[in-house]
All heavy atoms as a GROMACS GRO file, in nm:
protein
  608
    1LYS      N    1  -0.295  -1.286  -0.195
    1LYS     CA    2  -0.201  -1.354  -0.284
    1LYS      C    3  -0.069  -1.382  -0.212
    1LYS      O    4  -0.012  -1.487  -0.227
    1LYS     CB    5  -0.180  -1.266  -0.408
    1LYS     CG    6  -0.087  -1.324  -0.510
    1LYS     CD    7  -0.078  -1.233  -0.631
    1LYS     CE    8   0.028  -1.280  -0.726
    1LYS     NZ    9   0.039  -1.198  -0.843
    2ASN      N   10  -0.020  -1.285  -0.136
    2ASN     CA   11   0.105  -1.305  -0.063
    2ASN      C   12   0.083  -1.278   0.086
    2ASN      O   13  -0.006  -1.206   0.124
    2ASN     CB   14   0.217  -1.216  -0.119
    2ASN     CG   15   0.175  -1.073  -0.140
    2ASN    OD1   16   0.089  -1.044  -0.222
    2ASN    ND2   17   0.237  -0.982  -0.068
    3ASN      N   18   0.168  -1.339   0.169
    3ASN     CA   19   0.155  -1.328   0.314
    3ASN      C   20   0.249  -1.225   0.376
    3ASN      O   21   0.250  -1.209   0.497
    3ASN     CB   22   0.180  -1.463   0.381
    3ASN     CG   23   0.075  -1.564   0.343
    3ASN    OD1   24  -0.041  -1.530   0.328
    3ASN    ND2   25   0.116  -1.689   0.328
    4ASN      N   26   0.330  -1.162   0.293
    4ASN     CA   27   0.422  -1.062   0.343
    4ASN      C   28   0.432  -0.946   0.244
    4ASN      O   29   0.398  -0.961   0.126
    4ASN     CB   30   0.560  -1.121   0.372
    4ASN     CG   31   0.623  -1.185   0.251
    4ASN    OD1   32   0.554  -1.247   0.170
    4ASN    ND2   33   0.752  -1.171   0.236
    5CYS      N   34   0.477  -0.832   0.293
    5CYS     CA   35   0.493  -0.713   0.209
    5CYS      C   36   0.604  -0.740   0.108
    5CYS      O   37   0.714  -0.779   0.144
    5CYS     CB   38   0.527  -0.593   0.296
    5CYS     SG   39   0.564  -0.444   0.202
    6LEU      N   40   0.573  -0.718  -0.018
    6LEU     CA   41   0.671  -0.746  -0.123
    6LEU      C   42   0.776  -0.636  -0.137
    6LEU      O   43   0.869  -0.649  -0.215
    6LEU     CB   44   0.598  -0.768  -0.256
    6LEU     CG   45   0.507  -0.891  -0.256
    6LEU    CD1   46   0.423  -0.894  -0.384
    6LEU    CD2   47   0.588  -1.017  -0.241
    7ILE      N   48   0.765  -0.529  -0.059
    7ILE     CA   49   0.868  -0.425  -0.058
    7ILE      C   50   0.961  -0.446   0.061
    7ILE      O   51   1.082  -0.453   0.046
    7ILE     CB   52   0.805  -0.284  -0.052
    7ILE    CG1   53   0.725  -0.257  -0.180
    7ILE    CG2   54   0.913  -0.177  -0.033
    7ILE    CD1   55   0.645  -0.129  -0.177
    8SER      N   56   0.903  -0.457   0.181
    8SER     CA   57   0.985  -0.467   0.303
    8SER      C   58   1.018  -0.610   0.342
    8SER      O   59   1.114  -0.634   0.415
    8SER     CB   60   0.912  -0.400   0.419
    8SER     OG   61   0.797  -0.475   0.455
    9GLY      N   62   0.936  -0.704   0.299
    9GLY     CA   63   0.953  -0.844   0.341
    9GLY      C   64   0.886  -0.875   0.473
    9GLY      O   65   0.885  -0.990   0.516
   10ASP      N   66   0.829  -0.773   0.539
   10ASP     CA   67   0.760  -0.794   0.667
   10ASP      C   68   0.636  -0.879   0.648
   10ASP      O   69   0.560  -0.858   0.553
   10ASP     CB   70   0.718  -0.660   0.728
   10ASP     CG   71   0.834  -0.570   0.766
   10ASP    OD1   72   0.948  -0.622   0.774
   10ASP    OD2   73   0.812  -0.450   0.785
   11LYS      N   74   0.615  -0.973   0.738
   11LYS     CA   75   0.493  -1.054   0.734
   11LYS      C   76   0.374  -0.969   0.777
   11LYS      O   77   0.386  -0.884   0.864
   11LYS     CB   78   0.505  -1.176   0.825
   11LYS     CG   79   0.599  -1.280   0.771
   11LYS     CD   80   0.579  -1.411   0.845
   11LYS     CE   81   0.668  -1.516   0.786
   11LYS     NZ   82   0.610  -1.584   0.673
   12PHE      N   83   0.260  -0.993   0.712
   12PHE     CA   84   0.137  -0.927   0.754
   12PHE      C   85   0.093  -0.989   0.885
   12PHE      O   86   0.095  -1.111   0.901
   12PHE     CB   87   0.027  -0.943   0.649
   12PHE     CG   88   0.062  -0.883   0.516
   12PHE    CD1   89   0.035  -0.952   0.399
   12PHE    CD2   90   0.119  -0.758   0.506
   12PHE    CE1   91   0.064  -0.897   0.274
   12PHE    CE2   92   0.150  -0.702   0.383
   12PHE     CZ   93   0.122  -0.772   0.267
   13ASN      N   94   0.052  -0.906   0.980
   13ASN     CA   95   0.005  -0.957   1.108
   13ASN      C   96  -0.137  -0.909   1.134
   13ASN      O   97  -0.195  -0.835   1.055
   13ASN     CB   98   0.101  -0.919   1.222
   13ASN     CG   99   0.120  -0.770   1.233
   13ASN    OD1  100   0.026  -0.693   1.220
   13ASN    ND2  101   0.244  -0.728   1.256
   14GLU      N  102  -0.192  -0.952   1.245
   14GLU     CA  103  -0.331  -0.921   1.276
   14GLU      C  104  -0.355  -0.771   1.289
   14GLU      O  105  -0.458  -0.720   1.244
   14GLU     CB  106  -0.372  -0.991   1.405
   14GLU     CG  107  -0.520  -0.983   1.433
   14GLU     CD  108  -0.561  -1.066   1.552
   14GLU    OE1  109  -0.495  -1.168   1.582
   14GLU    OE2  110  -0.661  -1.029   1.616
   15SER      N  111  -0.260  -0.697   1.345
   15SER     CA  112  -0.279  -0.553   1.360
   15SER      C  113  -0.278  -0.483   1.224
   15SER      O  114  -0.347  -0.382   1.206
   15SER     CB  115  -0.174  -0.492   1.453
   15SER     OG  116  -0.046  -0.497   1.395
   16ASP      N  117  -0.203  -0.534   1.128
   16ASP     CA  118  -0.207  -0.477   0.992
   16ASP      C  119  -0.347  -0.491   0.933
   16ASP      O  120  -0.396  -0.400   0.866
   16ASP     CB  121  -0.108  -0.548   0.900
   16ASP     CG  122   0.037  -0.519   0.934
   16ASP    OD1  123   0.066  -0.404   0.975
   16ASP    OD2  124   0.120  -0.609   0.920
   17ILE      N  125  -0.410  -0.603   0.959
   17ILE     CA  126  -0.545  -0.627   0.907
   17ILE      C  127  -0.645  -0.538   0.980
   17ILE      O  128  -0.727  -0.471   0.916
   17ILE     CB  129  -0.582  -0.776   0.921
   17ILE    CG1  130  -0.489  -0.860   0.833
   17ILE    CG2  131  -0.729  -0.798   0.885
   17ILE    CD1  132  -0.495  -1.008   0.862
   18ILE      N  133  -0.638  -0.532   1.111
   18ILE     CA  134  -0.731  -0.452   1.190
   18ILE      C  135  -0.718  -0.303   1.156
   18ILE      O  136  -0.818  -0.233   1.143
   18ILE     CB  137  -0.708  -0.476   1.341
   18ILE    CG1  138  -0.750  -0.618   1.377
   18ILE    CG2  139  -0.785  -0.375   1.426
   18ILE    CD1  140  -0.708  -0.662   1.515
   19GLU      N  141  -0.596  -0.256   1.141
   19GLU     CA  142  -0.570  -0.114   1.116
   19GLU      C  143  -0.576  -0.079   0.967
   19GLU      O  144  -0.545   0.033   0.929
   19GLU     CB  145  -0.436  -0.073   1.174
   19GLU     CG  146  -0.431  -0.084   1.325
   19GLU     CD  147  -0.294  -0.057   1.381
   19GLU    OE1  148  -0.206  -0.009   1.306
   19GLU    OE2  149  -0.274  -0.084   1.501
   20ASN      N  150  -0.617  -0.173   0.883
   20ASN     CA  151  -0.631  -0.151   0.739
   20ASN      C  152  -0.498  -0.102   0.680
   20ASN      O  153  -0.494  -0.007   0.604
   20ASN     CB  154  -0.744  -0.052   0.713
   20ASN     CG  155  -0.797  -0.064   0.572
   20ASN    OD1  156  -0.782  -0.167   0.508
   20ASN    ND2  157  -0.860   0.040   0.523
   21ASN      N  158  -0.389  -0.169   0.717
   21ASN     CA  159  -0.255  -0.130   0.675
   21ASN      C  160  -0.201  -0.217   0.562
   21ASN      O  161  -0.082  -0.220   0.537
   21ASN     CB  162  -0.158  -0.135   0.795
   21ASN     CG  163  -0.025  -0.072   0.762
   21ASN    OD1  164  -0.017   0.024   0.687
   21ASN    ND2  165   0.081  -0.127   0.817
   22ILE      N  166  -0.290  -0.288   0.493
   22ILE     CA  167  -0.248  -0.371   0.380
   22ILE      C  168  -0.322  -0.322   0.256
   22ILE      O  169  -0.442  -0.302   0.259
   22ILE     CB  170  -0.280  -0.519   0.404
   22ILE    CG1  171  -0.207  -0.570   0.528
   22ILE    CG2  172  -0.242  -0.603   0.282
   22ILE    CD1  173  -0.248  -0.707   0.573
   23ILE      N  174  -0.248  -0.302   0.150
   23ILE     CA  175  -0.307  -0.256   0.025
   23ILE      C  176  -0.284  -0.364  -0.081
   23ILE      O  177  -0.175  -0.419  -0.091
   23ILE     CB  178  -0.247  -0.120  -0.018
   23ILE    CG1  179  -0.318  -0.064  -0.139
   23ILE    CG2  180  -0.099  -0.129  -0.042
   23ILE    CD1  181  -0.280   0.079  -0.168
   24THR      N  182  -0.389  -0.397  -0.154
   24THR     CA  183  -0.379  -0.493  -0.263
   24THR      C  184  -0.409  -0.420  -0.393
   24THR      O  185  -0.514  -0.357  -0.406
   24THR     CB  186  -0.476  -0.610  -0.244
   24THR    OG1  187  -0.445  -0.674  -0.119
   24THR    CG2  188  -0.462  -0.713  -0.356
   25LEU      N  189  -0.317  -0.429  -0.486
   25LEU     CA  190  -0.331  -0.359  -0.614
   25LEU      C  191  -0.411  -0.441  -0.713
   25LEU      O  192  -0.439  -0.559  -0.690
   25LEU     CB  193  -0.193  -0.326  -0.670
   25LEU     CG  194  -0.102  -0.245  -0.578
   25LEU    CD1  195   0.034  -0.224  -0.644
   25LEU    CD2  196  -0.166  -0.112  -0.545
   26SER      N  197  -0.444  -0.381  -0.826
   26SER     CA  198  -0.524  -0.449  -0.928
   26SER      C  199  -0.452  -0.572  -0.985
   26SER      O  200  -0.518  -0.664  -1.034
   26SER     CB  201  -0.560  -0.352  -1.040
   26SER     OG  202  -0.444  -0.288  -1.091
   27CYS      N  203  -0.321  -0.579  -0.972
   27CYS     CA  204  -0.245  -0.696  -1.020
   27CYS      C  205  -0.251  -0.812  -0.920
   27CYS      O  206  -0.211  -0.923  -0.952
   27CYS     CB  207  -0.100  -0.658  -1.046
   27CYS     SG  208  -0.012  -0.599  -0.900
   28GLY      N  209  -0.299  -0.784  -0.797
   28GLY     CA  210  -0.310  -0.887  -0.695
   28GLY      C  211  -0.198  -0.886  -0.593
   28GLY      O  212  -0.205  -0.956  -0.492
   29ASP      N  213  -0.092  -0.808  -0.615
   29ASP     CA  214   0.017  -0.800  -0.519
   29ASP      C  215  -0.022  -0.712  -0.401
   29ASP      O  216  -0.091  -0.611  -0.418
   29ASP     CB  217   0.143  -0.744  -0.586
   29ASP     CG  218   0.201  -0.839  -0.690
   29ASP    OD1  219   0.188  -0.962  -0.671
   29ASP    OD2  220   0.258  -0.792  -0.790
   30SER      N  221   0.024  -0.751  -0.280
   30SER     CA  222  -0.013  -0.679  -0.158
   30SER      C  223   0.111  -0.624  -0.090
   30SER      O  224   0.219  -0.683  -0.094
   30SER     CB  225  -0.086  -0.772  -0.062
   30SER     OG  226  -0.206  -0.818  -0.120
   31PHE      N  227   0.092  -0.511  -0.023
   31PHE     CA  228   0.201  -0.440   0.043
   31PHE      C  229   0.150  -0.379   0.172
   31PHE      O  230   0.031  -0.353   0.186
   31PHE     CB  231   0.254  -0.326  -0.046
   31PHE     CG  232   0.291  -0.369  -0.184
   31PHE    CD1  233   0.198  -0.366  -0.286
   31PHE    CD2  234   0.419  -0.415  -0.211
   31PHE    CE1  235   0.231  -0.407  -0.415
   31PHE    CE2  236   0.453  -0.456  -0.339
   31PHE     CZ  237   0.360  -0.452  -0.440
   32LYS      N  238   0.242  -0.351   0.266
   32LYS     CA  239   0.206  -0.268   0.379
   32LYS      C  240   0.188  -0.127   0.322
   32LYS      O  241   0.265  -0.081   0.238
   32LYS     CB  242   0.313  -0.270   0.487
   32LYS     CG  243   0.313  -0.400   0.564
   32LYS     CD  244   0.391  -0.390   0.692
   32LYS     CE  245   0.373  -0.517   0.773
   32LYS     NZ  246   0.433  -0.504   0.905
   33TYR      N  247   0.082  -0.061   0.367
   33TYR     CA  248   0.041   0.065   0.306
   33TYR      C  249   0.151   0.171   0.308
   33TYR      O  250   0.175   0.237   0.207
   33TYR     CB  251  -0.084   0.117   0.376
   33TYR     CG  252  -0.143   0.236   0.307
   33TYR    CD1  253  -0.210   0.222   0.186
   33TYR    CD2  254  -0.130   0.363   0.359
   33TYR    CE1  255  -0.263   0.330   0.121
   33TYR    CE2  256  -0.183   0.472   0.294
   33TYR     CZ  257  -0.250   0.455   0.176
   33TYR     OH  258  -0.302   0.564   0.111
   34ASN      N  259   0.220   0.187   0.421
   34ASN     CA  260   0.321   0.292   0.431
   34ASN      C  261   0.437   0.270   0.333
   34ASN      O  262   0.488   0.365   0.274
   34ASN     CB  263   0.372   0.308   0.574
   34ASN     CG  264   0.421   0.180   0.634
   34ASN    OD1  265   0.381   0.070   0.594
   34ASN    ND2  266   0.508   0.190   0.734
   35TYR      N  267   0.476   0.145   0.311
   35TYR     CA  268   0.584   0.118   0.215
   35TYR      C  269   0.536   0.143   0.072
   35TYR      O  270   0.610   0.195  -0.011
   35TYR     CB  271   0.633  -0.027   0.228
   35TYR     CG  272   0.710  -0.052   0.355
   35TYR    CD1  273   0.656  -0.125   0.459
   35TYR    CD2  274   0.839  -0.003   0.371
   35TYR    CE1  275   0.726  -0.148   0.575
   35TYR    CE2  276   0.910  -0.025   0.486
   35TYR     CZ  277   0.853  -0.098   0.589
   35TYR     OH  278   0.924  -0.119   0.704
   36PHE      N  279   0.412   0.104   0.044
   36PHE     CA  280   0.361   0.128  -0.091
   36PHE      C  281   0.351   0.277  -0.121
   36PHE      O  282   0.391   0.321  -0.229
   36PHE     CB  283   0.223   0.063  -0.112
   36PHE     CG  284   0.163   0.106  -0.242
   36PHE    CD1  285   0.208   0.053  -0.361
   36PHE    CD2  286   0.066   0.204  -0.245
   36PHE    CE1  287   0.156   0.096  -0.482
   36PHE    CE2  288   0.013   0.248  -0.365
   36PHE     CZ  289   0.058   0.194  -0.484
   37ILE      N  290   0.297   0.356  -0.029
   37ILE     CA  291   0.280   0.500  -0.054
   37ILE      C  292   0.415   0.566  -0.078
   37ILE      O  293   0.428   0.651  -0.166
   37ILE     CB  294   0.204   0.566   0.063
   37ILE    CG1  295   0.058   0.523   0.057
   37ILE    CG2  296   0.214   0.716   0.060
   37ILE    CD1  297  -0.016   0.563  -0.072
   38LEU      N  298   0.516   0.529  -0.003
   38LEU     CA  299   0.649   0.584  -0.025
   38LEU      C  300   0.698   0.551  -0.166
   38LEU      O  301   0.745   0.639  -0.238
   38LEU     CB  302   0.747   0.532   0.080
   38LEU     CG  303   0.890   0.582   0.069
   38LEU    CD1  304   0.895   0.734   0.082
   38LEU    CD2  305   0.978   0.516   0.173
   39SER      N  306   0.683   0.427  -0.208
   39SER     CA  307   0.727   0.389  -0.342
   39SER      C  308   0.642   0.457  -0.449
   39SER      O  309   0.691   0.491  -0.556
   39SER     CB  310   0.725   0.237  -0.361
   39SER     OG  311   0.593   0.189  -0.370
   40TYR      N  312   0.513   0.479  -0.420
   40TYR     CA  313   0.424   0.547  -0.513
   40TYR      C  314   0.474   0.688  -0.542
   40TYR      O  315   0.487   0.730  -0.656
   40TYR     CB  316   0.282   0.552  -0.455
   40TYR     CG  317   0.189   0.644  -0.530
   40TYR    CD1  318   0.129   0.603  -0.648
   40TYR    CD2  319   0.162   0.771  -0.483
   40TYR    CE1  320   0.044   0.686  -0.718
   40TYR    CE2  321   0.077   0.855  -0.552
   40TYR     CZ  322   0.018   0.813  -0.668
   40TYR     OH  323  -0.066   0.897  -0.737
   41PHE      N  324   0.504   0.765  -0.436
   41PHE     CA  325   0.549   0.902  -0.456
   41PHE      C  326   0.686   0.910  -0.521
   41PHE      O  327   0.712   1.000  -0.600
   41PHE     CB  328   0.544   0.981  -0.326
   41PHE     CG  329   0.404   1.018  -0.286
   41PHE    CD1  330   0.345   0.961  -0.175
   41PHE    CD2  331   0.329   1.105  -0.362
   41PHE    CE1  332   0.215   0.994  -0.139
   41PHE    CE2  333   0.198   1.139  -0.329
   41PHE     CZ  334   0.142   1.082  -0.217
   42ILE      N  335   0.772   0.815  -0.492
   42ILE     CA  336   0.904   0.813  -0.557
   42ILE      C  337   0.888   0.783  -0.706
   42ILE      O  338   0.947   0.851  -0.790
   42ILE     CB  339   0.996   0.709  -0.489
   42ILE    CG1  340   1.034   0.758  -0.350
   42ILE    CG2  341   1.120   0.682  -0.574
   42ILE    CD1  342   1.105   0.654  -0.265
   43SER      N  343   0.807   0.685  -0.741
   43SER     CA  344   0.791   0.650  -0.883
   43SER      C  345   0.708   0.753  -0.957
   43SER      O  346   0.727   0.774  -1.076
   43SER     CB  347   0.730   0.511  -0.899
   43SER     OG  348   0.597   0.509  -0.852
   44LYS      N  349   0.617   0.821  -0.890
   44LYS     CA  350   0.532   0.922  -0.954
   44LYS      C  351   0.616   1.039  -1.003
   44LYS      O  352   0.584   1.102  -1.104
   44LYS     CB  353   0.424   0.970  -0.855
   44LYS     CG  354   0.324   1.064  -0.914
   44LYS     CD  355   0.235   0.995  -1.012
   44LYS     CE  356   0.126   1.089  -1.059
   44LYS     NZ  357   0.065   1.048  -1.183
   45GLU      N  358   0.726   1.069  -0.934
   45GLU     CA  359   0.812   1.179  -0.974
   45GLU      C  360   0.882   1.152  -1.107
   45GLU      O  361   0.910   1.243  -1.183
   45GLU     CB  362   0.918   1.206  -0.867
   45GLU     CG  363   0.861   1.264  -0.740
   45GLU     CD  364   0.966   1.286  -0.634
   45GLU    OE1  365   1.086   1.266  -0.663
   45GLU    OE2  366   0.928   1.323  -0.523
   46SER      N  367   0.909   1.027  -1.138
   46SER     CA  368   0.984   0.994  -1.259
   46SER      C  369   0.900   0.933  -1.371
   46SER      O  370   0.947   0.921  -1.482
   46SER     CB  371   1.100   0.899  -1.225
   46SER     OG  372   1.049   0.780  -1.170
   47ASN      N  373   0.776   0.896  -1.343
   47ASN     CA  374   0.691   0.831  -1.443
   47ASN      C  375   0.556   0.901  -1.452
   47ASN      O  376   0.505   0.952  -1.354
   47ASN     CB  377   0.663   0.684  -1.406
   47ASN     CG  378   0.789   0.602  -1.406
   47ASN    OD1  379   0.866   0.607  -1.499
   47ASN    ND2  380   0.808   0.525  -1.301
   48LYS      N  381   0.498   0.899  -1.572
   48LYS     CA  382   0.363   0.952  -1.588
   48LYS      C  383   0.261   0.848  -1.543
   48LYS      O  384   0.153   0.881  -1.501
   48LYS     CB  385   0.336   0.988  -1.734
   48LYS     CG  386   0.413   1.108  -1.780
   48LYS     CD  387   0.377   1.141  -1.923
   48LYS     CE  388   0.454   1.261  -1.971
   48LYS     NZ  389   0.423   1.293  -2.109
   49HIS      N  390   0.297   0.721  -1.553
   49HIS     CA  391   0.207   0.612  -1.515
   49HIS      C  392   0.262   0.543  -1.392
   49HIS      O  393   0.382   0.540  -1.368
   49HIS     CB  394   0.192   0.512  -1.630
   49HIS     CG  395   0.139   0.574  -1.754
   49HIS    ND1  396   0.009   0.614  -1.768
   49HIS    CD2  397   0.199   0.604  -1.871
   49HIS    CE1  398  -0.010   0.665  -1.888
   49HIS    NE2  399   0.104   0.661  -1.952
   50ILE      N  400   0.173   0.483  -1.318
   50ILE     CA  401   0.214   0.413  -1.196
   50ILE      C  402   0.212   0.263  -1.221
   50ILE      O  403   0.118   0.208  -1.278
   50ILE     CB  404   0.119   0.448  -1.081
   50ILE    CG1  405   0.122   0.599  -1.056
   50ILE    CG2  406   0.154   0.373  -0.954
   50ILE    CD1  407   0.259   0.654  -1.023
   51TYR      N  408   0.316   0.198  -1.175
   51TYR     CA  409   0.331   0.054  -1.191
   51TYR      C  410   0.346  -0.011  -1.054
   51TYR      O  411   0.392   0.051  -0.960
   51TYR     CB  412   0.454   0.022  -1.277
   51TYR     CG  413   0.443   0.078  -1.416
   51TYR    CD1  414   0.491   0.204  -1.447
   51TYR    CD2  415   0.383   0.004  -1.517
   51TYR    CE1  416   0.479   0.255  -1.574
   51TYR    CE2  417   0.370   0.054  -1.645
   51TYR     CZ  418   0.418   0.180  -1.674
   51TYR     OH  419   0.404   0.231  -1.800
   52CYS      N  420   0.312  -0.138  -1.047
   52CYS     CA  421   0.332  -0.215  -0.925
   52CYS      C  422   0.482  -0.220  -0.896
   52CYS      O  423   0.561  -0.252  -0.985
   52CYS     CB  424   0.276  -0.357  -0.943
   52CYS     SG  425   0.319  -0.468  -0.806
   53PRO      N  426   0.524  -0.190  -0.773
   53PRO     CA  427   0.666  -0.194  -0.743
   53PRO      C  428   0.726  -0.335  -0.745
   53PRO      O  429   0.847  -0.350  -0.749
   53PRO     CB  430   0.677  -0.132  -0.604
   53PRO     CG  431   0.541  -0.140  -0.547
   53PRO     CD  432   0.444  -0.145  -0.660
   54TYR      N  433   0.642  -0.437  -0.748
   54TYR     CA  434   0.692  -0.575  -0.750
   54TYR      C  435   0.694  -0.634  -0.890
   54TYR      O  436   0.797  -0.676  -0.940
   54TYR     CB  437   0.609  -0.662  -0.655
   54TYR     CG  438   0.662  -0.803  -0.643
   54TYR    CD1  439   0.778  -0.828  -0.572
   54TYR    CD2  440   0.597  -0.909  -0.703
   54TYR    CE1  441   0.828  -0.956  -0.561
   54TYR    CE2  442   0.645  -1.037  -0.692
   54TYR     CZ  443   0.761  -1.062  -0.621
   54TYR     OH  444   0.810  -1.188  -0.611
   55CYS      N  445   0.578  -0.637  -0.956
   55CYS     CA  446   0.570  -0.705  -1.087
   55CYS      C  447   0.572  -0.608  -1.205
   55CYS      O  448   0.576  -0.650  -1.320
   55CYS     CB  449   0.445  -0.793  -1.094
   55CYS     SG  450   0.290  -0.701  -1.106
   56ARG      N  451   0.569  -0.478  -1.176
   56ARG     CA  452   0.573  -0.372  -1.278
   56ARG      C  453   0.448  -0.368  -1.367
   56ARG      O  454   0.448  -0.306  -1.472
   56ARG     CB  455   0.699  -0.379  -1.362
   56ARG     CG  456   0.829  -0.378  -1.285
   56ARG     CD  457   0.853  -0.254  -1.206
   56ARG     NE  458   0.869  -0.138  -1.293
   56ARG     CZ  459   0.861  -0.012  -1.254
   56ARG    NH1  460   0.833   0.014  -1.130
   56ARG    NH2  461   0.876   0.085  -1.338
   57SER      N  462   0.339  -0.429  -1.326
   57SER     CA  463   0.213  -0.419  -1.399
   57SER      C  464   0.157  -0.279  -1.381
   57SER      O  465   0.173  -0.217  -1.275
   57SER     CB  466   0.110  -0.519  -1.344
   57SER     OG  467   0.151  -0.649  -1.366
   58PHE      N  468   0.089  -0.229  -1.483
   58PHE     CA  469   0.025  -0.099  -1.475
   58PHE      C  470  -0.085  -0.104  -1.370
   58PHE      O  471  -0.164  -0.198  -1.366
   58PHE     CB  472  -0.033  -0.060  -1.612
   58PHE     CG  473  -0.105   0.071  -1.611
   58PHE    CD1  474  -0.035   0.190  -1.602
   58PHE    CD2  475  -0.243   0.075  -1.619
   58PHE    CE1  476  -0.102   0.311  -1.602
   58PHE    CE2  477  -0.311   0.195  -1.618
   58PHE     CZ  478  -0.240   0.313  -1.610
   59ILE      N  479  -0.090  -0.006  -1.282
   59ILE     CA  480  -0.192   0.001  -1.179
   59ILE      C  481  -0.308   0.085  -1.232
   59ILE      O  482  -0.289   0.201  -1.271
   59ILE     CB  483  -0.137   0.064  -1.050
   59ILE    CG1  484  -0.022  -0.020  -0.995
   59ILE    CG2  485  -0.246   0.081  -0.946
   59ILE    CD1  486   0.052   0.044  -0.881
   60THR      N  487  -0.426   0.027  -1.232
   60THR     CA  488  -0.542   0.098  -1.286
   60THR      C  489  -0.594   0.204  -1.190
   60THR      O  490  -0.651   0.303  -1.233
   60THR     CB  491  -0.656  -0.001  -1.319
   60THR    OG1  492  -0.684  -0.078  -1.203
   60THR    CG2  493  -0.615  -0.094  -1.431
   61ASN      N  494  -0.577   0.184  -1.062
   61ASN     CA  495  -0.613   0.286  -0.964
   61ASN      C  496  -0.528   0.269  -0.839
   61ASN      O  497  -0.481   0.161  -0.811
   61ASN     CB  498  -0.762   0.282  -0.929
   61ASN     CG  499  -0.802   0.153  -0.860
   61ASN    OD1  500  -0.722   0.061  -0.846
   61ASN    ND2  501  -0.925   0.145  -0.816
   62VAL      N  502  -0.509   0.378  -0.769
   62VAL     CA  503  -0.431   0.374  -0.646
   62VAL      C  504  -0.528   0.391  -0.530
   62VAL      O  505  -0.586   0.498  -0.512
   62VAL     CB  506  -0.324   0.485  -0.642
   62VAL    CG1  507  -0.249   0.484  -0.511
   62VAL    CG2  508  -0.228   0.469  -0.759
   63PRO      N  509  -0.551   0.285  -0.455
   63PRO     CA  510  -0.647   0.294  -0.344
   63PRO      C  511  -0.584   0.362  -0.222
   63PRO      O  512  -0.513   0.300  -0.146
   63PRO     CB  513  -0.681   0.147  -0.316
   63PRO     CG  514  -0.565   0.070  -0.369
   63PRO     CD  515  -0.503   0.151  -0.477
   64PHE      N  516  -0.610   0.492  -0.208
   64PHE     CA  517  -0.560   0.565  -0.093
   64PHE      C  518  -0.644   0.532   0.029
   64PHE      O  519  -0.765   0.516   0.020
   64PHE     CB  520  -0.562   0.716  -0.117
   64PHE     CG  521  -0.456   0.762  -0.212
   64PHE    CD1  522  -0.487   0.792  -0.342
   64PHE    CD2  523  -0.324   0.772  -0.170
   64PHE    CE1  524  -0.389   0.834  -0.430
   64PHE    CE2  525  -0.225   0.813  -0.257
   64PHE     CZ  526  -0.258   0.845  -0.388
   65ILE      N  527  -0.580   0.520   0.144
   65ILE     CA  528  -0.648   0.494   0.269
   65ILE      C  529  -0.635   0.619   0.355
   65ILE      O  530  -0.524   0.664   0.382
   65ILE     CB  531  -0.588   0.372   0.342
   65ILE    CG1  532  -0.602   0.247   0.256
   65ILE    CG2  533  -0.653   0.354   0.478
   65ILE    CD1  534  -0.526   0.128   0.311
   66ILE      N  535  -0.747   0.674   0.394
   66ILE     CA  536  -0.746   0.792   0.480
   66ILE      C  537  -0.784   0.747   0.619
   66ILE      O  538  -0.891   0.690   0.641
   66ILE     CB  539  -0.844   0.899   0.428
   66ILE    CG1  540  -0.801   0.943   0.288
   66ILE    CG2  541  -0.850   1.017   0.524
   66ILE    CD1  542  -0.900   1.032   0.219
   67LYS      N  543  -0.694   0.772   0.713
   67LYS     CA  544  -0.719   0.733   0.851
   67LYS      C  545  -0.742   0.860   0.932
   67LYS      O  546  -0.666   0.954   0.924
   67LYS     CB  547  -0.600   0.657   0.909
   67LYS     CG  548  -0.574   0.525   0.839
   67LYS     CD  549  -0.461   0.453   0.904
   67LYS     CE  550  -0.437   0.320   0.833
   67LYS     NZ  551  -0.333   0.242   0.899
   68THR      N  552  -0.847   0.858   1.009
   68THR     CA  553  -0.876   0.970   1.097
   68THR      C  554  -0.901   0.918   1.237
   68THR      O  555  -0.949   0.807   1.256
   68THR     CB  556  -0.999   1.050   1.051
   68THR    OG1  557  -1.111   0.962   1.050
   68THR    CG2  558  -0.978   1.108   0.912
   69LYS      N  559  -0.867   0.999   1.332
   69LYS     CA  560  -0.895   0.965   1.471
   69LYS      C  561  -0.991   1.070   1.524
   69LYS      O  562  -0.970   1.189   1.507
   69LYS     CB  563  -0.766   0.964   1.553
   69LYS     CG  564  -0.675   0.850   1.519
   69LYS     CD  565  -0.557   0.848   1.612
   69LYS     CE  566  -0.467   0.728   1.579
   69LYS     NZ  567  -0.354   0.719   1.668
   70LEU      N  568  -1.095   1.024   1.587
   70LEU     CA  569  -1.187   1.115   1.650
   70LEU      C  570  -1.137   1.148   1.788
   70LEU      O  571  -1.098   1.062   1.866
   70LEU     CB  572  -1.326   1.052   1.659
   70LEU     CG  573  -1.390   1.018   1.524
   70LEU    CD1  574  -1.524   0.948   1.548
   70LEU    CD2  575  -1.411   1.142   1.441
   71LEU      N  576  -1.138   1.276   1.818
   71LEU     CA  577  -1.092   1.320   1.950
   71LEU      C  578  -1.214   1.351   2.036
   71LEU      O  579  -1.310   1.414   1.991
   71LEU     CB  580  -1.006   1.446   1.938
   71LEU     CG  581  -0.879   1.430   1.854
   71LEU    CD1  582  -0.809   1.565   1.842
   71LEU    CD2  583  -0.786   1.329   1.917
   72LYS      N  584  -1.210   1.302   2.158
   72LYS     CA  585  -1.318   1.332   2.251
   72LYS      C  586  -1.300   1.472   2.308
   72LYS      O  587  -1.190   1.510   2.345
   72LYS     CB  588  -1.321   1.230   2.365
   72LYS     CG  589  -1.373   1.098   2.327
   72LYS     CD  590  -1.388   1.010   2.450
   72LYS     CE  591  -1.450   0.878   2.415
   72LYS     NZ  592  -1.467   0.795   2.535
   73LYS      N  593  -1.408   1.544   2.310
   73LYS     CA  594  -1.406   1.677   2.368
   73LYS      C  595  -1.418   1.664   2.518
   73LYS      O  596  -1.508   1.598   2.568
   73LYS     CB  597  -1.520   1.759   2.311
   73LYS     CG  598  -1.498   1.905   2.314
   73LYS     CD  599  -1.609   1.974   2.238
   73LYS     CE  600  -1.569   2.115   2.209
   73LYS     NZ  601  -1.675   2.188   2.142
   74THR      N  602  -1.326   1.725   2.593
   74THR     CA  603  -1.332   1.713   2.740
   74THR      C  604  -1.368   1.846   2.804
   74THR      O  605  -1.362   1.949   2.751
   74THR     CB  606  -1.197   1.666   2.797
   74THR    OG1  607  -1.094   1.755   2.755
   74THR    CG2  608  -1.168   1.527   2.752
   0.00000   0.00000   0.00000
């Protein structure tokens, strides 16, 4: 829906796509994952429900991204 993070204003680039660093909410708004998670935890402290930080629509689910790196045993 959008070509840049609606929190930071940063444009999405190829590395964001490759590294799965873009999150799209049920309302269709997209954010860089690290900025969204920060806003999620800040708003979670003051609200029982979670809303999109841009359009304030109720978020039906929060898609968490778990990143792991495999380490080679030497």
